[in-house]
N, CA, C and O atoms as a Maestro MAE file, in Angstrom:
{
 s_m_m2io_version
 :::
 2.0.0
}

f_m_ct {
 s_m_title
 :::
 protein
 m_atom[252] {
  # First column is atom index #
  i_m_mmod_type
  r_m_x_coord
  r_m_y_coord
  r_m_z_coord
  i_m_residue_number
  s_m_chain_name
  s_m_pdb_residue_name
  s_m_pdb_atom_name
  i_m_atomic_number
  :::
  1 25 80.828 121.968 125.476 1 A "MET " " N  " 7
  2 3 80.370 121.049 124.539 1 A "MET " " CA " 6
  3 2 80.637 122.361 123.257 1 A "MET " " C  " 6
  4 15 80.640 123.572 123.032 1 A "MET " " O  " 8
  5 25 80.874 120.773 122.608 2 A "ALA " " N  " 7
  6 3 81.027 121.150 120.806 2 A "ALA " " CA " 6
  7 2 79.961 121.928 120.143 2 A "ALA " " C  " 6
  8 15 78.853 121.393 120.119 2 A "ALA " " O  " 8
  9 25 80.105 123.240 119.530 3 A "VAL " " N  " 7
  10 3 78.940 124.218 118.730 3 A "VAL " " CA " 6
  11 2 79.634 124.329 117.299 3 A "VAL " " C  " 6
  12 15 80.660 124.941 117.001 3 A "VAL " " O  " 8
  13 25 78.993 123.752 116.691 4 A "PRO " " N  " 7
  14 3 79.649 124.437 114.982 4 A "PRO " " CA " 6
  15 2 79.595 125.538 114.892 4 A "PRO " " C  " 6
  16 15 78.575 126.162 115.186 4 A "PRO " " O  " 8
  17 25 80.935 126.223 114.356 5 A "LYS " " N  " 7
  18 3 81.107 127.433 114.479 5 A "LYS " " CA " 6
  19 2 80.164 128.039 112.974 5 A "LYS " " C  " 6
  20 15 79.982 129.244 112.804 5 A "LYS " " O  " 8
  21 25 79.813 127.321 112.309 6 A "ARG " " N  " 7
  22 3 78.807 128.144 111.019 6 A "ARG " " CA " 6
  23 2 77.563 126.996 110.990 6 A "ARG " " C  " 6
  24 15 77.260 126.169 111.850 6 A "ARG " " O  " 8
  25 25 77.029 127.237 109.818 7 A "ARG " " N  " 7
  26 3 75.760 126.606 109.685 7 A "ARG " " CA " 6
  27 2 75.901 125.485 108.472 7 A "ARG " " C  " 6
  28 15 76.310 126.025 107.444 7 A "ARG " " O  " 8
  29 25 75.739 124.502 108.373 8 A "VAL " " N  " 7
  30 3 76.306 123.492 107.565 8 A "VAL " " CA " 6
  31 2 75.080 123.790 106.462 8 A "VAL " " C  " 6
  32 15 73.894 123.935 106.759 8 A "VAL " " O  " 8
  33 25 75.738 123.855 104.927 9 A "SER " " N  " 7
  34 3 74.932 124.457 103.883 9 A "SER " " CA " 6
  35 2 73.725 123.357 103.290 9 A "SER " " C  " 6
  36 15 74.277 122.262 103.392 9 A "SER " " O  " 8
  37 25 72.655 123.186 102.850 10 A "LYS " " N  " 7
  38 3 71.887 122.212 102.353 10 A "LYS " " CA " 6
  39 2 72.582 121.358 101.452 10 A "LYS " " C  " 6
  40 15 72.543 120.129 101.385 10 A "LYS " " O  " 8
  41 25 73.263 122.225 100.728 11 A "ALA " " N  " 7
  42 3 74.303 120.922 99.692 11 A "ALA " " CA " 6
  43 2 75.242 120.228 100.429 11 A "ALA " " C  " 6
  44 15 75.654 119.190 99.909 11 A "ALA " " O  " 8
  45 25 75.686 120.537 101.510 12 A "ARG " " N  " 7
  46 3 76.956 119.752 102.035 12 A "ARG " " CA " 6
  47 2 75.744 118.747 102.944 12 A "ARG " " C  " 6
  48 15 75.608 117.585 102.563 12 A "ARG " " O  " 8
  49 25 75.028 119.169 103.946 13 A "ARG " " N  " 7
  50 3 73.860 117.976 104.702 13 A "ARG " " CA " 6
  51 2 73.345 117.015 103.645 13 A "ARG " " C  " 6
  52 15 73.231 115.840 103.992 13 A "ARG " " O  " 8
  53 25 72.985 117.386 102.277 14 A "ASP " " N  " 7
  54 3 72.252 116.734 101.690 14 A "ASP " " CA " 6
  55 2 73.238 115.334 101.082 14 A "ASP " " C  " 6
  56 15 72.971 114.144 101.249 14 A "ASP " " O  " 8
  57 25 74.299 115.854 100.425 15 A "LYS " " N  " 7
  58 3 75.393 115.157 100.054 15 A "LYS " " CA " 6
  59 2 75.931 114.555 101.273 15 A "LYS " " C  " 6
  60 15 76.730 113.712 100.864 15 A "LYS " " O  " 8
  61 25 75.924 114.538 102.391 16 A "ARG " " N  " 7
  62 3 76.470 113.377 103.524 16 A "ARG " " CA " 6
  63 2 75.208 112.144 103.653 16 A "ARG " " C  " 6
  64 15 75.360 110.949 103.908 16 A "ARG " " O  " 8
  65 25 73.873 112.936 103.367 17 A "ARG " " N  " 7
  66 3 73.013 111.895 103.267 17 A "ARG " " CA " 6
  67 2 72.407 111.181 102.476 17 A "ARG " " C  " 6
  68 15 71.417 110.482 102.692 17 A "ARG " " O  " 8
  69 25 73.373 111.436 100.889 18 A "SER " " N  " 7
  70 3 72.943 110.839 99.901 18 A "SER " " CA " 6
  71 2 73.039 109.227 99.898 18 A "SER " " C  " 6
  72 15 73.553 108.796 100.931 18 A "SER " " O  " 8
  73 25 72.730 108.431 99.142 19 A "ASN " " N  " 7
  74 3 72.637 107.185 99.339 19 A "ASN " " CA " 6
  75 2 74.263 106.952 98.328 19 A "ASN " " C  " 6
  76 15 74.419 105.846 97.812 19 A "ASN " " O  " 8
  77 25 74.862 107.539 98.216 20 A "VAL " " N  " 7
  78 3 76.234 107.396 97.277 20 A "VAL " " CA " 6
  79 2 77.420 106.802 98.097 20 A "VAL " " C  " 6
  80 15 78.377 106.247 97.558 20 A "VAL " " O  " 8
  81 25 77.271 106.973 99.536 21 A "TRP " " N  " 7
  82 3 78.469 106.140 100.173 21 A "TRP " " CA " 6
  83 2 77.734 105.118 101.307 21 A "TRP " " C  " 6
  84 15 78.210 104.702 102.364 21 A "TRP " " O  " 8
  85 25 76.742 104.928 100.860 22 A "LYS " " N  " 7
  86 3 76.013 103.471 101.575 22 A "LYS " " CA " 6
  87 2 76.759 102.146 101.141 22 A "LYS " " C  " 6
  88 15 77.568 102.200 100.215 22 A "LYS " " O  " 8
  89 25 76.523 101.062 101.738 23 A "LEU " " N  " 7
  90 3 77.332 100.186 100.955 23 A "LEU " " CA " 6
  91 2 76.222 99.270 100.191 23 A "LEU " " C  " 6
  92 15 75.123 99.405 100.730 23 A "LEU " " O  " 8
  93 25 76.212 98.617 99.383 24 A "GLU " " N  " 7
  94 3 75.110 97.372 99.076 24 A "GLU " " CA " 6
  95 2 75.598 96.027 99.081 24 A "GLU " " C  " 6
  96 15 76.783 95.712 99.189 24 A "GLU " " O  " 8
  97 25 74.390 95.062 98.930 25 A "ALA " " N  " 7
  98 3 74.826 93.852 99.327 25 A "ALA " " CA " 6
  99 2 75.443 93.353 97.661 25 A "ALA " " C  " 6
  100 15 75.015 93.815 96.603 25 A "ALA " " O  " 8
  101 25 76.388 92.450 97.784 26 A "PRO " " N  " 7
  102 3 76.714 91.991 96.861 26 A "PRO " " CA " 6
  103 2 75.685 90.912 95.785 26 A "PRO " " C  " 6
  104 15 75.061 89.886 96.057 26 A "PRO " " O  " 8
  105 25 75.873 91.786 94.303 27 A "THR " " N  " 7
  106 3 74.797 90.974 93.429 27 A "THR " " CA " 6
  107 2 75.059 89.553 93.756 27 A "THR " " C  " 6
  108 15 76.125 89.342 94.333 27 A "THR " " O  " 8
  109 25 74.306 88.549 93.505 28 A "LEU " " N  " 7
  110 3 74.642 86.873 93.000 28 A "LEU " " CA " 6
  111 2 73.457 86.918 91.924 28 A "LEU " " C  " 6
  112 15 72.499 87.614 91.585 28 A "LEU " " O  " 8
  113 25 74.219 85.580 91.563 29 A "GLU " " N  " 7
  114 3 73.455 85.079 90.243 29 A "GLU " " CA " 6
  115 2 73.433 83.157 90.571 29 A "GLU " " C  " 6
  116 15 74.386 82.490 90.974 29 A "GLU " " O  " 8
  117 25 72.387 82.788 90.321 30 A "LYS " " N  " 7
  118 3 72.355 81.106 90.669 30 A "LYS " " CA " 6
  119 2 73.418 80.367 89.405 30 A "LYS " " C  " 6
  120 15 73.299 80.700 88.226 30 A "LYS " " O  " 8
  121 25 74.317 79.463 89.810 31 A "CYS " " N  " 7
  122 3 74.785 78.824 89.075 31 A "CYS " " CA " 6
  123 2 74.293 78.303 88.099 31 A "CYS " " C  " 6
  124 15 73.080 78.157 88.247 31 A "CYS " " O  " 8
  125 25 74.660 77.958 87.183 32 A "THR " " N  " 7
  126 3 74.052 77.217 85.973 32 A "THR " " CA " 6
  127 2 73.755 75.402 85.991 32 A "THR " " C  " 6
  128 15 72.979 74.662 85.387 32 A "THR " " O  " 8
  129 25 74.858 75.199 87.054 33 A "LYS " " N  " 7
  130 3 75.386 73.726 87.228 33 A "LYS " " CA " 6
  131 2 74.284 73.115 88.221 33 A "LYS " " C  " 6
  132 15 73.451 72.213 88.132 33 A "LYS " " O  " 8
  133 25 74.634 73.941 89.112 34 A "CYS " " N  " 7
  134 3 73.838 73.168 90.497 34 A "CYS " " CA " 6
  135 2 72.719 74.154 91.171 34 A "CYS " " C  " 6
  136 15 71.991 73.713 92.061 34 A "CYS " " O  " 8
  137 25 72.635 75.170 90.829 35 A "GLY " " N  " 7
  138 3 71.566 76.087 90.893 35 A "GLY " " CA " 6
  139 2 71.696 77.096 92.352 35 A "GLY " " C  " 6
  140 15 70.806 77.793 92.839 35 A "GLY " " O  " 8
  141 25 73.351 76.874 92.927 36 A "ALA " " N  " 7
  142 3 73.423 77.467 93.954 36 A "ALA " " CA " 6
  143 2 73.986 79.132 93.714 36 A "ALA " " C  " 6
  144 15 74.395 79.568 92.638 36 A "ALA " " O  " 8
  145 25 73.897 79.846 94.893 37 A "TYR " " N  " 7
  146 3 74.107 81.458 94.694 37 A "TYR " " CA " 6
  147 2 75.573 81.344 94.797 37 A "TYR " " C  " 6
  148 15 76.271 80.765 95.630 37 A "TYR " " O  " 8
  149 25 75.893 82.084 93.675 38 A "LYS " " N  " 7
  150 3 77.714 82.686 93.495 38 A "LYS " " CA " 6
  151 2 77.814 83.861 93.342 38 A "LYS " " C  " 6
  152 15 76.728 84.412 93.160 38 A "LYS " " O  " 8
  153 25 78.591 84.443 93.337 39 A "ARG " " N  " 7
  154 3 79.022 85.611 92.528 39 A "ARG " " CA " 6
  155 2 79.323 85.770 91.242 39 A "ARG " " C  " 6
  156 15 79.902 84.798 90.759 39 A "ARG " " O  " 8
  157 25 79.101 86.787 90.420 40 A "PRO " " N  " 7
  158 3 79.373 86.737 89.006 40 A "PRO " " CA " 6
  159 2 80.771 86.545 88.824 40 A "PRO " " C  " 6
  160 15 81.573 86.887 89.693 40 A "PRO " " O  " 8
  161 25 81.206 85.881 87.465 41 A "HIS " " N  " 7
  162 3 82.399 85.825 86.647 41 A "HIS " " CA " 6
  163 2 83.212 85.023 88.015 41 A "HIS " " C  " 6
  164 15 84.411 85.277 88.128 41 A "HIS " " O  " 8
  165 25 82.618 84.128 88.979 42 A "ARG " " N  " 7
  166 3 83.646 83.423 89.676 42 A "ARG " " CA " 6
  167 2 83.040 82.159 89.813 42 A "ARG " " C  " 6
  168 15 81.843 81.871 89.788 42 A "ARG " " O  " 8
  169 25 84.338 81.223 90.005 43 A "VAL " " N  " 7
  170 3 83.896 79.742 89.921 43 A "VAL " " CA " 6
  171 2 82.817 79.347 91.749 43 A "VAL " " C  " 6
  172 15 82.841 79.708 92.925 43 A "VAL " " O  " 8
  173 25 82.050 78.435 90.864 44 A "CYS " " N  " 7
  174 3 81.082 78.034 91.932 44 A "CYS " " CA " 6
  175 2 81.607 77.115 93.176 44 A "CYS " " C  " 6
  176 15 82.122 76.002 93.074 44 A "CYS " " O  " 8
  177 25 81.314 77.958 94.554 45 A "PRO " " N  " 7
  178 3 82.233 77.264 95.455 45 A "PRO " " CA " 6
  179 2 81.332 75.932 95.683 45 A "PRO " " C  " 6
  180 15 81.827 75.119 96.464 45 A "PRO " " O  " 8
  181 25 80.424 75.690 95.268 46 A "GLU " " N  " 7
  182 3 79.610 74.159 95.726 46 A "GLU " " CA " 6
  183 2 79.973 73.384 95.146 46 A "GLU " " C  " 6
  184 15 80.485 72.439 95.746 46 A "GLU " " O  " 8
  185 25 79.896 73.349 93.343 47 A "CYS " " N  " 7
  186 3 80.461 72.462 92.235 47 A "CYS " " CA " 6
  187 2 81.568 72.477 91.665 47 A "CYS " " C  " 6
  188 15 81.781 71.496 90.952 47 A "CYS " " O  " 8
  189 25 82.542 73.418 91.733 48 A "GLY " " N  " 7
  190 3 83.370 74.172 91.099 48 A "GLY " " CA " 6
  191 2 83.349 74.247 89.860 48 A "GLY " " C  " 6
  192 15 84.431 74.143 89.282 48 A "GLY " " O  " 8
  193 25 82.280 74.423 89.172 49 A "TYR " " N  " 7
  194 3 82.190 74.679 87.614 49 A "TYR " " CA " 6
  195 2 81.899 76.340 87.845 49 A "TYR " " C  " 6
  196 15 81.319 76.963 88.735 49 A "TYR " " O  " 8
  197 25 82.701 76.804 86.405 50 A "TYR " " N  " 7
  198 3 82.867 77.997 85.723 50 A "TYR " " CA " 6
  199 2 82.673 78.016 84.371 50 A "TYR " " C  " 6
  200 15 83.416 77.417 83.594 50 A "TYR " " O  " 8
  201 25 81.504 78.814 83.959 51 A "ASN " " N  " 7
  202 3 81.959 78.855 82.159 51 A "ASN " " CA " 6
  203 2 81.501 77.334 81.650 51 A "ASN " " C  " 6
  204 15 81.917 77.034 80.531 51 A "ASN " " O  " 8
  205 25 80.776 76.443 82.272 52 A "GLY " " N  " 7
  206 3 80.273 75.487 81.777 52 A "GLY " " CA " 6
  207 2 81.059 74.325 81.639 52 A "GLY " " C  " 6
  208 15 80.705 73.348 80.979 52 A "GLY " " O  " 8
  209 25 82.744 74.474 82.612 53 A "ARG " " N  " 7
  210 3 83.601 73.366 82.794 53 A "ARG " " CA " 6
  211 2 83.693 73.337 83.985 53 A "ARG " " C  " 6
  212 15 83.219 74.183 84.743 53 A "ARG " " O  " 8
  213 25 84.540 72.006 84.415 54 A "GLN " " N  " 7
  214 3 84.935 72.156 85.774 54 A "GLN " " CA " 6
  215 2 86.530 72.647 85.809 54 A "GLN " " C  " 6
  216 15 87.351 72.372 84.934 54 A "GLN " " O  " 8
  217 25 86.764 73.358 86.892 55 A "VAL " " N  " 7
  218 3 87.331 74.218 87.100 55 A "VAL " " CA " 6
  219 2 88.576 73.874 88.674 55 A "VAL " " C  " 6
  220 15 89.789 73.864 88.884 55 A "VAL " " O  " 8
  221 25 87.808 73.735 89.127 56 A "ILE " " N  " 7
  222 3 87.694 72.765 90.750 56 A "ILE " " CA " 6
  223 2 87.666 71.674 91.021 56 A "ILE " " C  " 6
  224 15 86.481 71.353 90.934 56 A "ILE " " O  " 8
  225 25 88.271 70.794 91.329 57 A "ASP " " N  " 7
  226 3 87.679 69.393 91.927 57 A "ASP " " CA " 6
  227 2 87.605 69.405 93.432 57 A "ASP " " C  " 6
  228 15 88.401 68.913 94.231 57 A "ASP " " O  " 8
  229 25 86.143 70.269 93.726 58 A "VAL " " N  " 7
  230 3 85.274 70.383 95.025 58 A "VAL " " CA " 6
  231 2 85.883 68.919 96.010 58 A "VAL " " C  " 6
  232 15 86.619 69.278 96.929 58 A "VAL " " O  " 8
  233 25 85.779 68.179 95.967 59 A "ASP " " N  " 7
  234 3 86.154 66.719 96.259 59 A "ASP " " CA " 6
  235 2 87.632 66.823 96.758 59 A "ASP " " C  " 6
  236 15 87.678 66.567 97.961 59 A "ASP " " O  " 8
  237 25 88.648 67.068 96.312 60 A "LYS " " N  " 7
  238 3 89.948 66.966 96.738 60 A "LYS " " CA " 6
  239 2 89.710 68.296 97.915 60 A "LYS " " C  " 6
  240 15 89.918 68.168 99.121 60 A "LYS " " O  " 8
  241 25 89.303 69.375 97.344 61 A "LYS " " N  " 7
  242 3 89.326 70.369 98.080 61 A "LYS " " CA " 6
  243 2 88.968 70.827 99.642 61 A "LYS " " C  " 6
  244 15 89.442 71.607 100.468 61 A "LYS " " O  " 8
  245 25 87.949 69.967 99.574 62 A "ASP " " N  " 7
  246 3 87.558 69.557 100.889 62 A "ASP " " CA " 6
  247 2 88.741 68.584 102.288 62 A "ASP " " C  " 6
  248 15 88.871 68.551 103.511 62 A "ASP " " O  " 8
  249 25 89.219 68.086 101.312 63 A "ALA " " N  " 7
  250 3 89.993 67.056 102.109 63 A "ALA " " CA " 6
  251 2 91.363 67.256 102.413 63 A "ALA " " C  " 6
  252 15 91.981 66.412 103.062 63 A "ALA " " O  " 8
  :::
 }
 m_bond[251] {
  # First column is bond index #
  i_m_from
  i_m_to
  i_m_order
  :::
  1 1 2 1
  2 2 3 1
  3 3 4 2
  4 3 5 1
  5 5 6 1
  6 6 7 1
  7 7 8 2
  8 7 9 1
  9 9 10 1
  10 10 11 1
  11 11 12 2
  12 11 13 1
  13 13 14 1
  14 14 15 1
  15 15 16 2
  16 15 17 1
  17 17 18 1
  18 18 19 1
  19 19 20 2
  20 19 21 1
  21 21 22 1
  22 22 23 1
  23 23 24 2
  24 23 25 1
  25 25 26 1
  26 26 27 1
  27 27 28 2
  28 27 29 1
  29 29 30 1
  30 30 31 1
  31 31 32 2
  32 31 33 1
  33 33 34 1
  34 34 35 1
  35 35 36 2
  36 35 37 1
  37 37 38 1
  38 38 39 1
  39 39 40 2
  40 39 41 1
  41 41 42 1
  42 42 43 1
  43 43 44 2
  44 43 45 1
  45 45 46 1
  46 46 47 1
  47 47 48 2
  48 47 49 1
  49 49 50 1
  50 50 51 1
  51 51 52 2
  52 51 53 1
  53 53 54 1
  54 54 55 1
  55 55 56 2
  56 55 57 1
  57 57 58 1
  58 58 59 1
  59 59 60 2
  60 59 61 1
  61 61 62 1
  62 62 63 1
  63 63 64 2
  64 63 65 1
  65 65 66 1
  66 66 67 1
  67 67 68 2
  68 67 69 1
  69 69 70 1
  70 70 71 1
  71 71 72 2
  72 71 73 1
  73 73 74 1
  74 74 75 1
  75 75 76 2
  76 75 77 1
  77 77 78 1
  78 78 79 1
  79 79 80 2
  80 79 81 1
  81 81 82 1
  82 82 83 1
  83 83 84 2
  84 83 85 1
  85 85 86 1
  86 86 87 1
  87 87 88 2
  88 87 89 1
  89 89 90 1
  90 90 91 1
  91 91 92 2
  92 91 93 1
  93 93 94 1
  94 94 95 1
  95 95 96 2
  96 95 97 1
  97 97 98 1
  98 98 99 1
  99 99 100 2
  100 99 101 1
  101 101 102 1
  102 102 103 1
  103 103 104 2
  104 103 105 1
  105 105 106 1
  106 106 107 1
  107 107 108 2
  108 107 109 1
  109 109 110 1
  110 110 111 1
  111 111 112 2
  112 111 113 1
  113 113 114 1
  114 114 115 1
  115 115 116 2
  116 115 117 1
  117 117 118 1
  118 118 119 1
  119 119 120 2
  120 119 121 1
  121 121 122 1
  122 122 123 1
  123 123 124 2
  124 123 125 1
  125 125 126 1
  126 126 127 1
  127 127 128 2
  128 127 129 1
  129 129 130 1
  130 130 131 1
  131 131 132 2
  132 131 133 1
  133 133 134 1
  134 134 135 1
  135 135 136 2
  136 135 137 1
  137 137 138 1
  138 138 139 1
  139 139 140 2
  140 139 141 1
  141 141 142 1
  142 142 143 1
  143 143 144 2
  144 143 145 1
  145 145 146 1
  146 146 147 1
  147 147 148 2
  148 147 149 1
  149 149 150 1
  150 150 151 1
  151 151 152 2
  152 151 153 1
  153 153 154 1
  154 154 155 1
  155 155 156 2
  156 155 157 1
  157 157 158 1
  158 158 159 1
  159 159 160 2
  160 159 161 1
  161 161 162 1
  162 162 163 1
  163 163 164 2
  164 163 165 1
  165 165 166 1
  166 166 167 1
  167 167 168 2
  168 167 169 1
  169 169 170 1
  170 170 171 1
  171 171 172 2
  172 171 173 1
  173 173 174 1
  174 174 175 1
  175 175 176 2
  176 175 177 1
  177 177 178 1
  178 178 179 1
  179 179 180 2
  180 179 181 1
  181 181 182 1
  182 182 183 1
  183 183 184 2
  184 183 185 1
  185 185 186 1
  186 186 187 1
  187 187 188 2
  188 187 189 1
  189 189 190 1
  190 190 191 1
  191 191 192 2
  192 191 193 1
  193 193 194 1
  194 194 195 1
  195 195 196 2
  196 195 197 1
  197 197 198 1
  198 198 199 1
  199 199 200 2
  200 199 201 1
  201 201 202 1
  202 202 203 1
  203 203 204 2
  204 203 205 1
  205 205 206 1
  206 206 207 1
  207 207 208 2
  208 207 209 1
  209 209 210 1
  210 210 211 1
  211 211 212 2
  212 211 213 1
  213 213 214 1
  214 214 215 1
  215 215 216 2
  216 215 217 1
  217 217 218 1
  218 218 219 1
  219 219 220 2
  220 219 221 1
  221 221 222 1
  222 222 223 1
  223 223 224 2
  224 223 225 1
  225 225 226 1
  226 226 227 1
  227 227 228 2
  228 227 229 1
  229 229 230 1
  230 230 231 1
  231 231 232 2
  232 231 233 1
  233 233 234 1
  234 234 235 1
  235 235 236 2
  236 235 237 1
  237 237 238 1
  238 238 239 1
  239 239 240 2
  240 239 241 1
  241 241 242 1
  242 242 243 1
  243 243 244 2
  244 243 245 1
  245 245 246 1
  246 246 247 1
  247 247 248 2
  248 247 249 1
  249 249 250 1
  250 250 251 1
  251 251 252 2
  :::
 }
}
């Protein structure tokens, strides 16, 4: 059975347990055109709009 050779210091233990390493859910914002949730600074996957203008024709993309 593996046994630690030395005691883990409080600083090392707390560094490992800190929230710095834990993943977060990606931030989402509502599209101004259709109201669907999307990632910031990206084209809306539902309507194809970005920054108030249509960038992608969603109807063509599905076909």
